[in-house]
Each structure stands twice: as C-alpha cells, then as structure tokens.
C-alpha positions in Angstrom: -17.4 14.5 18.5 -17.4 11.9 15.8 -15.9 8.4 16.5 -14.3 6.2 13.8 -15.0 2.4 13.9 -13.4 -0.4 12.0 -14.3 -4.1 11.7 -12.6 -6.3 9.1 -12.4 -4.3 5.8 -15.2 -2.0 6.9 -15.1 1.3 8.6 -17.7 3.9 9.6 -18.1 7.1 11.7 -20.7 7.9 14.3 -21.5 11.2 12.5 -22.7 9.2 9.4 -25.8 7.9 11.3 -28.7 6.8 9.1 -31.3 5.6 11.6 -32.2 3.3 14.4 -34.6 0.6 15.4 -35.4 -1.2 18.6 -32.1 -3.1 18.9 -29.5 -1.0 17.1 -28.3 1.8 14.8 -27.4 2.0 11.2 -24.5 4.0 9.8 -23.1 4.7 6.3 -19.7 3.1 6.0 -17.2 2.0 3.5 -15.4 -1.2 2.3 -11.8 0.0 2.6 -10.6 -2.4 -0.1 -13.2 -1.7 -2.8 -14.1 1.9 -1.6 -17.8 0.8 -2.0 -20.4 2.5 0.3 -22.1 0.1 2.7 -24.8 0.2 5.4 -23.6 -0.9 8.8 -26.2 -2.2 11.2 -24.9 -2.3 14.7 -27.0 -4.4 17.1 -26.6 -4.0 20.8 -26.9 -7.5 22.1 -27.5 -6.4 25.7 -31.1 -5.6 24.6 -31.7 -9.1 23.2 -33.6 -11.8 25.1 -32.7 -15.5 24.4 -35.7 -15.6 22.1 -34.5 -12.5 20.2 -31.0 -14.1 19.8 -32.6 -17.1 18.1 -34.5 -14.8 15.8 -31.4 -12.8 15.0 -29.4 -15.9 14.1 -32.3 -17.1 11.9 -32.5 -13.7 10.2 -28.7 -13.8 9.4 -29.0 -17.3 8.0 -31.9 -16.3 5.7 -30.0 -13.1 4.6 -27.0 -15.2 3.7 -29.2 -17.4 1.4 -31.1 -14.6 -0.3 -29.9 -13.6 -3.7 -32.3 -11.3 -5.6 -32.1 -7.9 -7.3 -35.2 -7.0 -5.2 -33.6 -7.7 -1.8 -30.8 -5.7 -0.1 -27.7 -8.0 0.0 -25.9 -8.8 3.2 -22.2 -8.5 2.5 -20.8 -9.7 5.8 -21.5 -10.2 9.5 -19.2 -10.0 12.6 -20.1 -10.5 16.3 -18.5 -9.6 19.5 -19.8 -10.4 23.0 -21.7 -7.1 23.1 -22.6 -6.3 19.5 -23.3 -7.9 16.1 -22.4 -5.9 13.0 -24.3 -6.6 9.8 -22.8 -5.1 6.6 -25.3 -4.6 3.8 -25.5 -3.1 0.4 -26.0 0.7 0.7 -29.2 2.0 -0.8 -29.0 5.8 -1.6 -31.9 7.9 -0.5 -32.9 6.6 3.0 -35.2 3.8 3.9 -36.8 1.4 1.3 -40.3 2.9 1.6 
C-alpha cells in the first residue's frame, strides 16, 4: 500500500521510490505550488552517530552555497527529531552516473 507524505509545499508517495543509501531513501515528489518534480531525500537520523550529524550539517551548508549548472540544486531542507528531508532538483533518468 502506498503512503502519501507532505512537508511544507512538497509531497511524495512511498510508491515513487527512486533508491536508497546507507542513511536514507530517495523518492520522486512534487512542489505543490509550482507543480515541479523534485527528488526528496529522507534521512533516518536514528542511524546517525554524532560524527555523522556534524557531516550532515556541513553537507547541507555546502549544498546551500553551491550554485552551478553542473551541480544538482538543493531546493529546501526540513528536519524533525527523527528525520531530515532534503528537497533537490529532480534529474530524469536515474542516478547521475
């Protein structure tokens, strides 16, 4: 059964799963205001050590600063006590390899 999620202006469904890594999963979502497709990275903070948390905060800060046509843009980021959600530009066709 598919579940619908919403955070701010973004929504996504569990059935639109794109992939996963060590700390979380990525879904195809949508900006409900612009109707633009986005990639939603959902990071499960229960798997993060204190050192990993520092690395995540640094990665988010760097992603906020990057502005290049050659880098996927981070659109927004939200955190809850259990998860961090990173909303990024959606790149059609799978991973960037």
